[in-house]
C-alpha positions as CSV (number, residue, x, y, z in Angstrom):
1,A,-5.4,11.0,6.9
2,F,-4.1,7.5,7.5
3,R,-0.5,8.2,6.4
4,A,-0.8,11.3,9.1
5,R,-1.8,8.9,11.6
6,C,1.3,6.6,10.7
7,A,3.6,9.5,11.7
8,R,6.2,8.0,14.0
9,D,4.8,10.6,16.8
10,K,1.6,9.3,16.1
11,L,2.2,5.8,16.2
12,L,4.1,5.8,19.9
13,A,1.4,8.4,21.3
14,A,-1.7,6.0,20.5
15,F,0.0,2.4,20.5
16,G,3.4,2.8,22.6
17,P,2.4,0.7,25.2
18,L,0.3,-2.0,23.4
19,P,1.9,-5.5,22.8
20,V,3.1,-5.8,18.9
21,R,3.2,-9.6,17.7
22,L,7.2,-9.8,15.9
23,S,8.2,-12.3,13.7
24,T,11.4,-13.5,12.6
25,A,12.4,-12.5,9.1
26,N,13.5,-15.6,7.2
27,T,11.3,-17.3,4.5
28,Y,9.0,-19.7,7.4
29,S,8.9,-16.7,10.4
30,Y,9.0,-19.5,12.5
31,R,9.5,-17.4,15.9
32,K,7.1,-15.0,17.4
33,V,7.9,-12.5,19.8
34,D,5.8,-9.8,22.1
35,V,7.0,-6.9,22.8
36,P,5.7,-3.4,23.4
37,F,5.2,-1.2,20.9
38,Q,7.1,1.3,22.3
39,E,10.2,-1.1,22.5
40,Y,10.1,-2.4,18.9
41,V,10.0,1.1,17.5
42,E,12.9,2.3,20.2
43,R,15.5,-0.2,20.5
44,L,14.3,-3.1,17.8
45,L,13.7,-0.7,14.4
46,Q,17.5,-0.2,13.3
47,P,19.1,-1.1,10.1
48,Q,19.5,-4.7,9.0
49,D,22.7,-6.1,10.6
50,P,24.5,-7.5,7.2
51,A,25.8,-10.4,9.2
52,R,22.4,-11.4,11.2
53,L,20.4,-14.2,9.9
54,G,16.3,-13.9,9.2
55,S,15.8,-16.2,12.0
56,D,17.3,-14.0,14.3
57,T,15.9,-10.4,12.7
58,L,12.4,-9.1,14.3
59,Y,10.1,-8.0,12.1
60,F,7.0,-6.0,12.9
61,F,4.4,-7.6,10.0
62,G,1.1,-8.7,9.9
63,D,0.4,-10.4,12.9
64,N,-0.6,-8.0,15.0
65,N,-4.4,-7.4,16.6
66,F,-7.0,-5.7,14.4
67,T,-9.3,-4.7,17.0
68,E,-6.5,-2.8,19.4
69,W,-5.0,-1.0,16.1
70,G,-8.3,-0.9,14.7
71,P,-8.3,3.0,14.9
72,L,-5.7,3.5,13.1
73,F,-7.2,0.6,10.1
74,Q,-10.6,2.9,9.8
75,H,-8.8,5.3,7.9
76,Y,-6.9,3.0,5.4
77,V,-8.7,3.5,2.2
78,P,-7.8,0.5,0.2
79,P,-7.1,0.9,-3.1
80,P,-9.5,-0.5,-5.6
81,F,-8.3,-3.5,-6.8
82,R,-10.4,-6.6,-6.4
83,I,-10.4,-10.1,-7.5
84,P,-13.9,-11.5,-7.5
85,G,-14.9,-13.7,-5.2
86,T,-12.1,-12.8,-2.7
87,S,-12.1,-10.8,0.2
88,P,-9.2,-9.1,1.6
89,A,-7.1,-9.3,4.6
90,Y,-4.4,-6.4,5.4
91,S,-1.2,-7.1,6.7
92,F,0.3,-3.9,8.8
93,G,3.6,-3.6,8.7
94,I,6.8,-1.7,10.5
95,A,10.4,-1.7,9.6
96,G,14.2,-1.0,9.6
97,S,16.2,0.0,6.7
98,G,17.7,-3.2,5.1
99,S,15.5,-5.3,6.8
100,G,13.0,-7.4,4.3
101,V,11.2,-10.8,4.0
102,P,13.1,-13.2,1.9
103,F,11.8,-15.7,-1.0
104,H,8.3,-17.1,-0.2
105,W,5.1,-17.4,-1.8
106,H,1.7,-17.4,-1.2
107,G,-1.7,-16.5,-2.7
108,P,-2.4,-12.9,-4.7
109,G,-2.4,-9.6,-2.9
110,F,-1.1,-6.2,-3.3
111,S,1.5,-4.0,-1.4
112,E,1.2,-0.4,-0.4
113,V,4.0,2.1,0.7
114,I,2.6,4.4,3.6
115,F,6.5,6.0,4.4
116,G,9.9,5.5,2.9
117,R,10.9,2.5,-0.1
118,K,10.6,-0.9,-0.4
119,R,12.1,-2.8,-3.1
120,W,11.2,-6.3,-4.3
121,F,11.9,-9.1,-6.0
122,L,9.5,-11.4,-8.2
123,Y,10.0,-14.9,-10.1
124,P,7.0,-16.9,-11.4
125,P,6.0,-19.9,-10.3
126,D,8.0,-22.3,-12.5
127,K,11.8,-20.6,-11.5
128,T,12.1,-21.1,-7.8
129,P,15.2,-18.9,-6.9
130,H,18.4,-19.9,-5.1
131,F,18.1,-19.0,-1.7
132,H,18.6,-19.8,2.0
133,P,15.7,-19.2,3.6
134,N,16.9,-18.5,7.0
135,E,19.9,-15.7,5.0
136,T,18.4,-12.3,5.1
137,T,17.4,-10.7,1.7
138,L,20.2,-7.9,1.9
139,A,22.4,-11.1,2.7
140,W,20.9,-12.2,-0.8
141,L,21.7,-8.7,-2.4
142,Q,24.8,-9.2,-1.8
143,H,26.0,-11.9,-1.8
144,T,23.8,-14.2,-4.2
145,Y,22.6,-11.3,-6.5
146,P,25.8,-10.4,-8.5
147,T,26.2,-13.8,-9.1
148,L,23.5,-14.1,-11.1
149,P,23.8,-14.2,-14.4
150,P,21.3,-11.5,-16.3
151,G,18.1,-14.5,-17.2
152,Q,18.1,-16.0,-14.0
153,R,17.9,-12.7,-11.7
154,P,14.2,-11.4,-10.9
155,L,11.9,-8.7,-11.7
156,E,12.4,-5.9,-9.3
157,C,11.1,-2.7,-8.9
158,T,11.1,-0.4,-6.0
159,L,7.8,1.2,-4.5
160,R,7.8,4.7,-3.4
161,P,5.0,6.0,-0.4
162,G,1.4,6.4,-2.1
163,E,3.0,3.0,-4.6
164,V,1.6,-0.2,-4.6
165,L,2.6,-3.6,-6.2
166,Y,0.0,-6.5,-7.2
167,F,1.9,-10.0,-6.9
168,P,-0.1,-12.8,-8.6
169,D,-0.7,-16.0,-6.7
170,R,2.4,-18.1,-5.9
171,W,4.7,-16.0,-7.3
172,W,8.0,-16.2,-5.7
173,H,9.1,-13.2,-3.8
174,A,11.2,-10.9,-1.7
175,T,11.7,-7.4,-0.4
176,L,14.4,-5.0,1.2
177,N,13.0,-1.6,2.8
178,L,15.5,0.8,1.3
179,D,14.2,3.4,4.3
180,T,12.4,2.8,7.6
181,S,9.5,1.8,5.9
182,V,5.7,1.9,7.2
183,F,3.4,-0.5,4.9
184,I,0.0,-2.8,4.2
185,S,0.0,-5.6,2.5
186,T,-3.7,-6.6,1.6
187,F,-4.1,-10.3,0.7
188,L,-6.9,-11.8,-1.8
189,G,-8.1,-14.7,-1.1
């Protein structure tokens, strides 16, 4: 039911005029911009330009009002993963191909892909990756990744619709949407 409601036409019909808060797609997400959801989908939800910095790329993930989006989220059935003593916080996202969030870390959680494919790159807490915080994941993949010796490459995987990835506490991770993607992350804190 949740996946069916996340189809483009359904989301536009239900939420088109509502404002959404976009963040820059850099490590620190400093800048926030509010636009109507329909404008995001029709004008900004495009493949990543490899020449653009993350600080110039807007990304729909995590900063949106769960009251307004409640009719959608009430249909989400999260995977049955829990850490005792934690409560979940959800972050919903929609992003264009080639976009993503460069390396960063936070507490534990998991991410599920609803539509599209999302590639993940992960390093344990004791291995800080080499990256620039305003470089997009796509630029990192094209320029830095090929120069890494095999022993310095991250763990990686690609999630497809219905698949879930657990990310441990304080693990460095970066994401790259291989298609226009709809996804939801659950932070356990």
